[in-house]
C-alpha positions as CSV (number, residue, x, y, z in Angstrom):
1,M,-18.9,-47.8,-12.2
2,D,-18.6,-50.5,-9.2
3,P,-16.1,-53.2,-9.9
4,L,-18.6,-56.1,-9.0
5,I,-21.0,-54.9,-11.6
6,R,-18.1,-54.3,-14.1
7,A,-16.8,-58.0,-13.2
8,I,-20.5,-59.6,-13.7
9,F,-21.6,-57.6,-16.9
10,G,-18.9,-56.4,-18.1
11,E,-17.6,-53.2,-19.8
12,P,-20.6,-51.2,-21.4
13,P,-21.1,-50.9,-24.9
14,V,-19.4,-48.0,-27.0
15,G,-21.6,-44.9,-27.0
16,I,-23.4,-45.7,-23.8
17,N,-23.0,-42.7,-21.5
18,L,-23.9,-44.2,-17.9
19,T,-24.1,-40.8,-16.4
20,E,-26.4,-39.2,-18.7
21,S,-29.7,-38.5,-17.2
22,R,-33.4,-37.8,-18.5
23,V,-34.8,-36.9,-15.3
24,N,-35.3,-32.8,-16.1
25,D,-37.2,-34.3,-19.6
26,N,-39.4,-36.6,-17.9
27,N,-40.0,-34.1,-15.4
28,R,-41.3,-31.4,-17.7
29,V,-43.7,-33.9,-19.5
30,V,-45.3,-35.0,-16.2
31,I,-45.5,-31.4,-15.2
32,T,-47.2,-30.7,-18.3
33,M,-49.6,-33.5,-18.2
34,V,-50.7,-32.6,-14.5
35,C,-51.7,-29.3,-15.6
36,L,-53.5,-30.5,-18.5
37,V,-55.7,-32.5,-16.3
38,A,-56.3,-29.8,-13.8
39,V,-57.5,-27.7,-17.0
40,A,-59.8,-30.9,-17.8
41,V,-60.9,-31.1,-14.4
42,L,-61.9,-27.2,-14.2
43,L,-63.8,-27.5,-17.5
44,R,-65.3,-30.4,-15.7
45,F,-66.5,-28.5,-12.9
46,I,-67.3,-25.5,-14.8
47,A,-69.7,-27.6,-17.2
48,R,-71.4,-29.3,-14.4
49,L,-72.4,-26.2,-12.2
50,F,-72.7,-23.3,-14.8
51,L,-74.0,-25.2,-17.8
52,L,-75.7,-28.3,-16.6
53,R,-76.6,-26.8,-13.4
54,N,-76.1,-30.0,-11.6
55,P,-74.7,-30.5,-8.1
56,L,-71.4,-32.2,-7.1
57,K,-71.6,-35.8,-6.5
58,A,-69.2,-38.1,-5.2
59,D,-67.4,-38.7,-8.3
60,D,-66.5,-34.9,-8.4
61,W,-64.9,-34.7,-5.1
62,L,-63.3,-38.0,-5.8
63,V,-61.7,-36.4,-9.1
64,I,-60.4,-33.6,-7.0
65,G,-59.0,-36.0,-4.3
66,S,-57.0,-37.6,-7.2
67,L,-55.9,-34.7,-8.5
68,V,-54.7,-33.1,-5.6
69,A,-52.8,-36.8,-4.5
70,T,-51.2,-36.5,-8.0
71,A,-49.8,-32.9,-7.8
72,E,-48.6,-33.6,-4.4
73,N,-46.9,-37.0,-5.7
74,V,-45.4,-34.7,-8.7
75,E,-44.1,-31.9,-6.5
76,L,-42.4,-34.9,-4.1
77,I,-40.8,-36.6,-7.2
78,Y,-39.8,-33.0,-8.2
79,K,-37.9,-32.0,-5.0
80,V,-36.5,-35.5,-4.7
81,T,-34.8,-35.5,-8.2
């Protein structure tokens, strides 16, 4: 630990591990949520195109763009950590 941080804040409390990381747990949760969102978007498109026989509108394309941007963001974060 940086001596300046230790001088300002003192020693960490007993039982606190400052080297502990929950990055892998967080990554698993985020990837699971993105997969669930992808399934929801796929079901939306199936319902829109095949069940209701409605054409795709601007909001549908924005959903796809948002999903792609989110997936790319998750991929970038996963590669960095």
